[in-house]
C-alpha positions in Angstrom: 0.0 0.0 0.0 2.8 2.4 0.9 4.5 1.8 -2.5 1.3 2.3 -4.6 0.3 5.6 -3.0 3.5 7.5 -4.1 3.0 6.1 -7.6 -0.6 7.3 -7.8 0.5 10.7 -6.5 3.3 10.9 -9.1 0.9 10.0 -11.9 -1.6 12.7 -10.9 1.2 15.3 -10.6 2.5 14.4 -14.1 -1.0 14.6 -15.5 -1.6 18.0 -14.0 1.8 19.2 -15.3 1.0 18.1 -18.8 -2.4 19.8 -18.7 -0.8 23.0 -17.5 1.9 22.7 -20.1 -0.5 22.1 -22.9 -2.5 25.1 -21.8 0.6 27.3 -21.8 1.5 26.0 -25.2 -2.0 26.9 -26.5 -1.5 30.5 -25.6 2.0 30.8 -27.0 0.9 29.1 -30.2 -2.1 31.4 -30.7 -4.3 28.4 -31.2 -6.9 30.3 -29.0 -7.0 33.8 -30.4 -9.8 34.8 -28.0 -7.3 34.6 -25.1 -4.6 36.6 -26.9 -6.6 39.1 -28.9 -5.9 42.8 -28.2 -8.9 45.1 -27.7 -10.0 46.6 -31.0 -10.1 50.3 -31.4 -13.4 52.0 -31.9 -13.6 54.0 -35.2 -16.0 56.9 -35.3 -16.7 58.6 -38.6 -17.0 62.4 -38.4 -18.6 64.4 -41.3 -17.8 68.1 -41.4 -17.8 71.0 -43.8 -14.6 72.7 -42.6 -12.7 74.7 -45.2 -9.1 73.9 -46.1 -7.5 76.0 -43.3 -9.9 74.6 -40.7 -9.5 71.1 -42.0 -5.7 71.3 -41.7 -5.9 72.3 -38.0 -8.6 69.7 -37.3 -6.8 66.8 -39.0 -3.2 67.6 -38.2 -3.5 69.0 -34.6 -6.9 68.3 -33.0 -7.4 64.6 -34.1 -3.8 63.6 -33.1 -4.2 65.2 -29.7 -7.5 63.4 -29.2 -6.2 60.0 -30.2 -3.2 60.5 -28.0 -5.5 61.1 -25.1 -7.9 58.3 -26.1 -5.8 55.7 -27.9 -8.7 53.2 -28.2 -10.8 55.7 -30.3 -9.9 56.4 -33.9 -11.5 59.4 -35.7 -12.0 59.2 -39.5 -12.4 62.7 -40.9 -14.7 63.0 -43.9 -14.9 66.5 -45.4 -18.2 67.3 -47.2 -19.5 70.1 -49.4 -22.1 72.3 -47.8 -25.2 72.1 -50.0 -28.7 70.7 -50.2 -27.4 67.3 -51.3 -25.5 67.0 -48.0 -28.7 67.5 -46.0 -30.5 64.8 -48.0 -27.5 62.4 -47.6 -27.4 62.9 -43.8 -31.2 62.2 -43.6 -30.9 59.1 -45.8 -27.9 57.6 -43.9 -29.3 58.2 -40.4 -32.6 56.8 -41.5 -31.0 53.6 -42.7 -28.5 53.2 -39.8 -25.4 54.0 -41.8 -22.5 56.2 -40.8 -21.4 58.9 -40.0 -21.4 58.6 -36.2 -20.8 62.3 -35.5 -21.8 65.3 -37.7 -21.0 69.0 -37.8 -24.5 70.2 -38.5 -25.8 73.7 -39.5 -27.7 75.2 -36.6 -30.8 75.7 -38.8 -30.7 72.0 -39.8 -30.6 70.6 -36.3 -34.3 71.2 -35.3 -35.4 69.3 -38.4 -33.1 66.4 -37.9 -34.2 66.2 -34.2 -37.9 66.1 -35.2 -37.2 63.3 -37.7 -35.7 61.3 -34.9 -32.3 61.1 -36.6 -30.1 62.3 -33.8 -29.1 60.7 -30.5 -30.4 62.6 -27.4 -27.4 63.9 -25.4 -29.5 64.0 -22.2 -28.9 60.2 -22.1 -25.3 60.9 -21.0 -24.9 61.3 -17.3 -22.6 64.3 -17.5 -24.5 66.2 -20.1 -26.1 68.6 -17.7 -22.7 69.6 -16.4 -21.2 70.0 -19.9 -24.3 72.0 -21.1 -23.5 74.6 -18.5 -20.4 75.7 -20.5 -22.5 77.1 -23.3 -24.9 80.1 -23.7 -28.5 78.9 -23.4 -29.6 80.9 -26.5 -27.2 78.9 -28.6 -28.3 75.7 -27.0 -31.9 76.4 -28.2 -31.1 75.3 -31.7 -30.4 71.8 -30.3 -33.6 71.6 -28.2 -36.6 69.8 -29.4 -39.6 68.2 -27.6 -37.9 68.3 -24.2 -34.5 67.0 -25.1 -31.1 68.3 -26.4 -29.6 66.8 -29.5 -26.4 68.7 -30.0 -23.8 71.1 -28.6 -23.0 74.5 -30.2 -19.6 73.9 -32.0 -18.9 77.3 -33.5 -20.9 80.5 -34.3 -20.5 83.3 -36.8 -22.3 86.3 -38.0 -22.0 88.7 -40.9 -20.0 91.9 -41.1 -20.2 94.7 -43.5 -17.4 94.6 -46.1 -16.9 98.1 -47.6 -15.0 99.1 -50.6 -12.3 101.2 -49.1 -12.0 103.7 -52.0 -15.8 104.4 -52.1 -15.9 104.7 -48.4 -13.1 107.3 -48.4 -15.0 109.3 -51.1 -17.9 109.8 -48.7 -15.6 111.9 -46.4 -17.0 110.1 -43.4 -14.6 109.3 -40.5 -16.7 106.5 -39.1 -18.6 103.5 -40.4 -22.4 103.7 -40.6 -23.5 102.3 -37.2 -27.3 102.2 -37.9 -29.4 101.1 -40.8 -30.6 104.7 -41.3 -27.1 106.0 -41.5 -26.2 103.3 -44.1 -29.2 104.0 -46.3 -28.7 107.7 -46.2 -25.1 107.3 -47.3 -26.1 104.9 -50.1 -28.8 107.1 -51.4 -26.8 110.4 -51.1 -23.9 109.0 -53.0 -25.8 106.7 -55.4 -23.9 103.7 -54.1 -24.9 100.0 -54.4 -25.4 97.3 -51.8 -24.9 93.8 -53.1 -26.8 90.7 -51.9 -26.7 87.2 -53.4 -30.3 86.0 -53.2 -33.7 86.8 -51.5 -33.3 84.0 -49.0 -33.7 84.5 -45.2 -29.9 84.3 -44.7 -29.3 87.0 -47.3 -32.0 89.5 -46.4 -33.3 89.0 -42.9 -31.0 91.6 -41.4 -32.3 94.2 -43.9 -35.9 93.1 -43.4 -35.6 93.3 -39.7 -33.5 96.5 -39.9 -36.4 98.2 -41.7 -38.8 97.1 -39.0 -40.1 93.8 -40.4 -41.0 90.7 -38.5 -41.1 87.1 -39.8 -43.0 85.3 -37.1 -44.1 85.5 -33.5 -41.4 85.1 -30.9 -42.1 81.4 -30.6 -41.9 80.7 -34.3 -45.3 79.2 -34.5 -47.3 81.9 -36.5 -46.5 84.2 -39.4 -49.9 85.7 -40.0 -50.1 89.1 -38.2 -46.3 89.4 -38.4 -44.9 88.7 -41.9 -48.0 90.5 -43.4 -48.2 93.3 -40.8 -48.0 97.0 -41.7 -44.4 97.2 -40.4 -43.3 94.2 -42.5 -45.1 95.7 -45.6 -43.2 99.0 -45.0 -39.9 97.1 -44.6 -40.3 95.2 -47.9 -41.5 98.4 -49.7 -38.2 100.1 -48.6 -36.2 97.1 -49.9 -38.2 97.2 -53.1 -37.6 101.0 -53.5 -33.8 100.5 -53.1 -33.9 97.6 -55.6 -35.9 99.7 -58.2 -33.5 102.6 -57.8 -30.5 100.4 -58.4 -29.1 100.9 -54.8 -29.7 97.3 -54.0 -28.8 94.5 -56.5 -28.5 90.7 -56.5 -25.3 89.2 -57.8 -23.5 85.9 -57.7 -20.1 87.8 -57.9 -20.2 89.7 -54.6 -16.5 89.1 -53.7 -15.2 90.2 -57.1 -17.7 93.1 -57.1 -16.6 94.6 -53.8 -12.9 94.3 -54.7 -13.5 96.0 -58.1 -15.7 98.8 -56.6 -19.0 97.7 -58.2 -20.5 97.7 -54.7 -20.1 100.1 -51.8 -21.0 97.3 -49.4 -21.7 93.6 -49.1 -22.4 91.6 -46.0 -20.4 88.4 -45.6 -19.3 85.8 -43.0 -15.7 85.3 -41.8 -15.0 82.9 -44.8 -14.5 86.1 -46.8 -11.1 86.0 -45.1 -10.6 82.4 -43.9 -10.8 81.2 -47.5 -7.6 83.0 -48.5 -4.0 82.9 -47.6 -2.4 85.7 -45.5 -0.7 87.2 -48.6 -4.1 87.3 -50.4 -5.8 88.8 -47.4 -3.2 91.6 -47.2 -4.0 92.4 -50.9 -7.7 92.3 -50.1 -7.2 94.7 -47.2 -5.9 97.3 -49.6 -9.3 97.4 -51.4 -11.8 96.6 -48.6 -12.4 97.1 -44.9 -14.7 95.2 -42.5 -17.0 96.6 -39.8 -19.9 95.4 -37.7 -23.2 95.3 -39.7 -25.4 98.4 -38.9 -27.5 98.2 -35.8 -31.3 98.2 -35.8 -33.2 98.0 -32.5 -30.2 96.4 -30.8 -29.6 93.8 -33.5 -27.1 93.5 -36.3 -26.6 90.7 -38.8 -28.1 87.2 -38.7 -26.5 84.5 -36.6 -25.1 81.4 -38.2 -23.0 78.4 -37.0 -22.7 74.7 -36.6 -23.7 72.3 -33.9 -22.0 69.0 -33.3 -24.4 66.1 -33.0 -24.4 62.3 -32.8 -26.4 60.3 -35.3 -28.9 57.8 -34.0 -27.3 55.3 -36.3 -24.0 55.1 -34.3 -23.0 52.0 -32.5 -20.4 53.9 -30.5 -22.4 56.2 -28.4 -19.9 56.7 -25.5 -16.9 57.1 -27.9 -18.9 59.6 -30.0 -19.8 61.6 -26.8 -16.2 61.6 -25.7 -15.3 63.1 -29.1 -18.1 65.7 -28.9 -16.8 66.9 -25.6 -13.3 67.0 -26.9 -14.4 69.2 -29.9 -16.2 71.6 -27.6 -13.5 71.8 -24.9 -11.4 74.8 -24.3 -8.2 73.5 -26.1 -9.9 72.5 -29.4 -12.1 75.6 -29.5 -9.0 77.8 -29.0 -7.2 76.1 -31.8 -10.0 76.4 -34.3 -10.5 80.1 -33.3 -7.3 80.8 -35.1 -9.1 80.1 -38.4 -11.8 82.7 -37.7 -14.4 80.3 -36.1 -15.9 81.9 -33.1 -15.9 79.5 -30.1 -19.0 78.6 -28.2 -17.4 77.4 -25.0 -17.7 80.3 -22.6 -14.4 79.4 -20.8 -12.3 80.2 -23.9 -10.3 83.4 -23.5 -10.4 85.3 -26.8 -8.4 88.4 -25.8 -5.3 87.4 -27.5 -6.6 84.9 -30.1 -7.5 87.5 -32.7 -4.6 89.9 -32.2 -2.8 88.5 -35.2 -6.0 88.3 -37.2 -7.5 91.8 -36.9 -9.9 91.3 -39.8 -11.9 88.9 -37.6 -12.5 91.5 -34.9 -15.7 93.0 -36.4 -17.3 89.5 -36.3 -16.3 89.1 -32.6 -17.7 92.6 -31.9 -21.0 91.7 -33.5 -21.8 88.3 -32.2 -23.6 89.4 -29.0 -26.0 91.5 -31.1 -26.5 88.9 -33.8 -30.1 88.4 -35.0 -31.3 84.8 -34.3 -32.8 82.9 -37.2 -36.0 80.9 -36.7 -34.9 77.7 -35.0 -37.7 75.5 -36.4 -37.9 72.0 -37.9 -39.6 73.6 -40.9 -36.7 75.9 -41.8 -36.4 74.7 -45.4 -40.1 75.2 -46.2 -40.2 78.6 -44.5 -37.1 79.8 -46.3 -38.4 78.5 -49.7 -41.8 80.3 -49.2 -40.1 83.5 -48.0 -37.7 83.5 -51.0 -40.4 82.6 -53.5 -42.7 85.5 -52.6 -39.9 88.1 -52.3 -38.7 87.1 -55.8 -42.3 87.6 -57.1 -42.5 90.9 -55.4 -39.2 92.2 -56.7 -40.0 90.9 -60.2 -43.2 93.0 -59.8 -45.4 90.0 -60.5 -47.3 90.5 -57.3 -47.9 93.4 -54.9 -46.0 93.6 -51.6 -49.3 93.3 -49.6 -50.5 90.3 -51.6 -47.1 88.6 -51.6 -46.6 88.9 -47.8 -50.2 87.8 -47.1 -49.8 84.7 -49.2 -46.4 83.9 -47.7 -47.7 84.2 -44.2 -50.6 82.0 -45.0 -48.4 79.3 -46.5 -45.9 79.4 -43.7 -48.7 79.0 -41.1 -49.9 75.9 -43.1 -46.4 74.5 -42.9 -46.3 75.0 -39.1 -49.8 73.5 -38.7 -49.0 70.4 -40.9 -45.8 69.6 -39.0 -47.6 69.9 -35.7 -50.1 67.2 -36.8 -47.3 64.8 -37.8 
């Protein structure tokens, strides 16, 4: 008995050793990849419409910094053209659960995408309320729909007045026109020309409001009684009078026209500068000068900008939210401010950012007085109706009173139909 027990113990020991050895050999030999596999990186696809200068900083500085901080998240940058096709493609892809995961989205597109259920509600993230506090509530409103927030303001911009320097000097004035009345008096006195590109809301709202007009009620739910009011009729009559006298023209060559002296003034966003090199900008500054758009009742030019949103199609919610916060943090916002994009994070210190880019200062000076566009899901329909009837009015195919009455009625129908959906 004493001899057999050690033999049995030895046999068990050898068996266990062989099992352990075989297990060790399995790992080294990669015959069980599940045990040896490294965690896979999460790829998030980001669609944006940054210009070349903005894209360079984003792809060569911001993304590497992000991926260094979060090595398990990889960002694929996809630059898109800003047009109506992009809007349709975003809707199509989100509706069919296809990338992108994160989108830089026009502020006037966000309410529509939210209503269509194409965006991921950011309220779902436990630290959203804390992050939301870094941004101005008026900017956050373009992301708010039906009790939830669907985006974060990424950057904002407004328009400045771009004057032809030679024509401005001819007026003998030492200061820029600060009010709409001052601008129009100067235009009419010197028989100068203002250039706009279309009759869209973006192109004309600051003039329409500047002359006393109103598009809708304050809650953007009703146009009748506002767009067709006596004040709005008077505002469009003033625009029409300027158009008929040749003091206001539409043109698709505004940038060339202001440089060549065909226009006394155009209004344009910061891309008037950010689209060019520093050498080209120096040449442009010899012919033009920028200033805040004239003030009317405390408001200047229309507000524009982009939000950053997460598509409902994403399978990487947490990674996408991590990236959204990175894009709206102080460091990233300060870096992109060097391209002329005005940050939305209120902790960003701008006192020194624009010292080397003085041509951006008028935009910064105007942003607090910017005129908010209607943040409604029906933006496209409202804009198309507004543009259609202004074109008919300016082509003298319909009276101002009749055109605004029909426009108000059709816009109200759009509001009502969307509410029923």
